[in-house]
C-alpha positions as CSV (number, residue, x, y, z in Angstrom):
1,X,36.7,8.1,-15.9
2,X,35.4,4.7,-17.1
3,X,37.5,3.4,-19.8
4,X,35.4,1.6,-22.6
5,X,36.0,0.1,-26.1
6,X,33.2,1.7,-28.0
7,X,30.1,4.1,-27.2
8,X,27.2,3.5,-29.4
9,X,26.0,6.8,-31.0
10,X,23.8,6.0,-34.0
11,X,20.8,3.9,-34.7
12,X,22.7,2.3,-37.7
13,X,25.4,1.2,-35.5
14,X,22.9,-0.2,-32.8
15,X,21.1,-2.2,-35.5
16,X,24.3,-3.3,-37.0
17,X,25.0,-5.0,-33.6
18,X,21.3,-5.9,-32.8
19,X,19.6,-6.6,-36.2
20,X,16.0,-6.9,-36.6
21,X,15.9,-9.9,-38.7
22,X,14.3,-12.9,-37.2
23,X,12.3,-10.7,-34.7
24,X,9.1,-10.0,-36.7
25,X,6.6,-10.6,-33.9
26,X,8.5,-8.3,-31.6
27,X,7.8,-5.4,-33.9
28,X,4.2,-6.4,-35.0
29,X,2.9,-7.3,-31.5
30,X,2.3,-3.6,-30.5
31,X,-1.2,-2.3,-30.3
32,X,-2.5,1.1,-29.6
33,X,-5.3,-0.1,-27.3
34,X,-6.0,-2.7,-24.6
35,X,-7.2,-5.8,-26.0
36,X,-8.6,-8.7,-24.2
37,X,-5.4,-10.2,-23.3
38,X,-4.1,-6.9,-21.7
39,X,-7.4,-6.5,-19.8
40,X,-7.0,-9.9,-18.3
41,X,-3.4,-9.3,-17.5
42,X,-4.1,-6.0,-15.8
43,X,-7.1,-7.6,-13.8
44,X,-4.4,-10.0,-12.3
45,X,-1.8,-7.4,-11.5
46,X,-1.3,-6.2,-7.8
47,X,1.7,-4.1,-8.7
48,X,2.6,-1.5,-11.6
49,X,5.8,0.2,-12.1
50,X,5.2,3.9,-13.3
51,X,7.8,5.9,-15.1
52,X,7.7,9.6,-15.8
53,X,10.2,12.4,-16.7
54,X,10.2,16.2,-16.2
55,X,10.8,18.4,-19.3
56,X,14.2,18.9,-18.0
57,X,15.2,16.4,-15.3
58,X,15.8,12.8,-14.2
59,X,13.5,10.0,-14.9
60,X,11.3,8.8,-11.9
61,X,10.2,5.3,-11.3
62,X,7.7,4.6,-8.8
63,X,5.8,1.3,-7.8
64,X,2.0,1.3,-7.1
65,X,0.4,-1.6,-5.5
66,X,-3.1,-2.7,-4.3
67,X,-5.1,-5.7,-4.5
68,X,-4.9,-7.5,-7.9
69,X,-7.0,-5.5,-10.5
70,X,-6.7,-2.2,-8.7
71,X,-5.9,-0.4,-12.0
72,X,-9.3,0.4,-13.4
73,X,-9.7,-0.3,-17.1
74,X,-12.3,2.4,-18.1
75,X,-12.3,1.5,-21.7
76,X,-9.9,0.0,-24.2
77,X,-8.0,3.5,-24.4
78,X,-8.2,4.6,-20.8
79,X,-6.7,3.4,-17.5
80,X,-7.2,4.9,-14.0
81,X,-4.7,4.4,-11.1
82,X,-5.9,5.5,-7.7
83,X,-3.3,7.2,-5.7
84,X,-2.7,6.1,-2.1
85,X,-1.2,7.6,0.9
86,X,2.6,7.7,0.4
87,X,5.7,9.8,1.4
88,X,4.3,13.0,-0.2
89,X,7.3,13.4,-2.6
90,X,5.0,13.4,-5.6
91,X,7.9,13.3,-7.9
92,X,5.9,11.5,-10.6
93,X,2.9,13.9,-10.3
94,X,5.3,17.0,-10.6
95,X,6.9,15.4,-13.7
96,X,3.4,14.9,-15.2
97,X,2.7,18.7,-14.8
98,X,5.6,19.3,-17.1
99,X,5.5,16.4,-19.5
100,X,2.4,14.0,-19.6
101,X,4.2,11.1,-21.2
102,X,4.0,7.9,-19.0
103,X,5.0,4.3,-19.0
104,X,3.7,1.4,-17.0
105,X,5.0,-2.0,-16.4
106,X,2.4,-4.5,-15.0
107,X,3.7,-7.3,-12.9
108,X,1.8,-10.6,-11.8
109,X,3.5,-12.7,-9.0
110,X,4.8,-15.9,-10.4
111,X,4.4,-14.8,-14.0
112,X,7.2,-14.4,-16.2
113,X,5.8,-12.2,-18.8
114,X,5.0,-8.6,-18.0
115,X,2.6,-6.0,-19.8
116,X,4.0,-2.7,-21.0
117,X,1.6,0.4,-21.5
118,X,2.5,3.8,-22.5
119,X,0.7,7.0,-23.3
120,X,-0.3,10.5,-21.7
121,X,-1.5,11.0,-18.1
122,X,-3.6,13.4,-16.2
123,X,-3.7,14.0,-12.5
124,X,-7.5,14.3,-11.5
125,X,-9.7,14.6,-8.5
126,X,-13.1,13.3,-9.1
127,X,-15.7,12.0,-6.6
128,X,-17.0,9.1,-8.6
129,X,-13.6,7.7,-9.3
130,X,-12.4,8.1,-5.6
131,X,-15.7,6.3,-4.5
132,X,-15.1,3.3,-6.8
133,X,-11.6,2.9,-5.4
134,X,-12.4,3.4,-1.7
135,X,-10.8,0.6,0.4
136,X,-11.6,0.1,4.2
137,X,-13.7,3.3,4.2
138,X,-10.9,5.4,2.9
139,X,-10.9,7.0,-0.6
140,X,-7.9,8.2,-2.6
141,X,-7.5,11.8,-2.8
142,X,-6.1,11.8,-6.4
143,X,-6.0,9.5,-9.4
144,X,-4.0,9.1,-12.6
145,X,-6.0,9.0,-15.8
146,X,-3.9,7.3,-18.6
147,X,-4.7,7.7,-22.2
148,X,-3.2,4.6,-23.8
149,X,-1.2,5.0,-27.0
150,X,0.9,1.8,-26.9
151,X,0.6,-1.7,-25.3
152,X,2.4,-5.0,-25.7
153,X,3.4,-8.0,-23.7
154,X,7.1,-8.4,-22.9
155,X,8.8,-11.7,-22.8
156,X,9.9,-13.6,-19.7
157,X,13.7,-13.9,-20.3
158,X,14.9,-11.3,-17.7
159,X,12.5,-12.8,-15.0
160,X,13.8,-16.3,-15.9
161,X,17.5,-15.2,-15.8
162,X,16.9,-13.3,-12.4
163,X,15.0,-16.3,-11.0
164,X,12.7,-13.7,-9.4
165,X,9.8,-16.1,-8.5
166,X,12.0,-18.9,-7.4
167,X,12.1,-18.7,-3.5
168,X,15.0,-21.2,-3.3
169,X,17.1,-18.5,-5.0
170,X,15.9,-15.5,-2.9
171,X,18.6,-13.9,-0.6
172,X,18.0,-13.9,3.1
173,X,15.7,-11.2,4.0
174,X,17.9,-9.7,6.6
175,X,20.9,-9.6,4.4
176,X,19.5,-6.7,2.1
177,X,19.5,-3.1,3.6
178,X,16.2,-1.6,4.7
179,X,14.7,1.9,4.1
180,X,15.7,2.5,7.8
181,X,19.2,1.9,7.1
182,X,19.1,4.3,4.2
183,X,17.6,7.1,6.4
184,X,20.2,6.6,9.0
185,X,22.8,6.7,6.3
186,X,21.6,9.9,4.5
187,X,19.6,12.0,6.9
188,X,21.1,13.9,9.9
189,X,18.8,12.9,12.7
190,X,19.1,11.8,16.4
191,X,16.9,8.7,16.1
192,X,18.6,5.2,16.3
193,X,18.2,2.6,13.6
194,X,15.6,0.8,15.8
195,X,13.5,3.9,16.3
196,X,13.5,4.7,12.7
197,X,12.5,1.2,11.8
198,X,9.7,1.3,14.4
199,X,8.4,4.5,12.8
200,X,8.4,2.9,9.3
201,X,6.6,-0.3,10.7
202,X,4.0,1.8,12.4
203,X,3.5,3.7,9.3
204,X,2.9,0.6,7.2
205,X,0.3,-0.4,9.8
206,X,-1.6,2.7,10.0
207,X,-1.3,4.5,6.6
208,X,-1.9,1.8,3.8
209,X,-5.5,3.2,3.4
């Protein structure tokens, strides 16, 4: 078992270590709707990270990506995310059927700041929404409609520390494990690594839309 010096178990102790003094803007910058700054940021974001949780279960985090601005800003309290072809696990969708709470993190390439949005989500099937989000003649089957309750920009410190957007600090692409390697390590199947990788490459080429 991990040996630690102290486990923090109260808000009082947490705030003793991390006081609020000197961070006034951090707590005042939260809004309950999408202002013009949020709208502009979402319009530039080709990627959003979606977090959900079942009423009794693990938290699921899933990336959603499309051309920049793919998340539709219906109004200042409503967002729409089209659902594209995926692996059919639908972990996030199943979670939302039990607990509608959702959190979003919008990412813009090369930008240090991120946008955080939280609220309640509904899974919908709507012809008008699907038509608006058709790409290459293919419409999404479902979409998420998010009722926004909280939105704020997050500072760039973590991105600066990670050097995320600095190519000269990126690792060699082939040095990081692939999904195909994960499948070989966890799934009992007769395919070779190359065959699994070929399946994934073909999937990317034929099932994006």
